[in-house]
C-alpha positions, 0 to 999 in steps of 0.5 A: 520178848526177843528171841536171845538166839537172834542167829543161829548162823554160826553153827559149829558142825561142818558138812561132812563129804558124803551126801548120802550119811547120816550125818549129812541128813541130820546138817539139813534136818539142822539147817532147817531148825534153825529156820524157825521164828522164834515164838512157833514151832514144826513138827517132825514129819514138816522138818523131815519133808522140808530137808528132803527126807520125806516119813523120815519125822524119827531121824528129826527125833534122833538128830534133835535128840543129840543137840544139847539143850543149850546150842545155838539150834532152836530144837525146843521149837520142833514137836509131834503132828499132835502138836505135843512134846513128845516125851522120853526117858532118857532126855532127863528133864529136858522135856520139861525144859522144851515146855519151859522155852516154848512157854518163855516164847508165849507159845501157849499149851492147852489143858491135855499140854497141847499147841493148838497147831493152827496157831503156832505151827510154823508156815515153812512154805517160803522154805520149800519155795526157795529150795525148789528155785 
C-alpha cells in the first residue's frame, strides 16, 4: 500500500525565536517524527533521543497530543517502549484510530496488542549520523 502522505515537509508550524522554549522542543520532535517511514514505528524515547531531548519521552507524548489526527505529521507511528499504543482517556478515541492507521500500513499487533519492535522499529541511525555532521 502506498503512503498517501508522501511529503511531510509542508509542516504548518514556524520556528520560535527562543531555542529553549517548549515549542522549540516540539518543533524538534515534529521534525524527527516526520522522518519515520511508512510501515515503521518509533518509540517516544527514541524520538526524544533523536530530538536531543534525552530522558524526555513524556515531552514527546505531550507534543504529539497537540497534533490533530488529520495533520500531516505521522503521529500514529510513535508508540511506547513496550511496543504498545499508550492509551489515554483524554484522546477521545484516537487510540483506536492510531491502531487502525498502523494496521493500514501493514503493521501487525499480537494478541496482547503489542507490535514486534524487532520487526517494525525504525532504524534511525541515519538521522543520528546526519545530525552529528
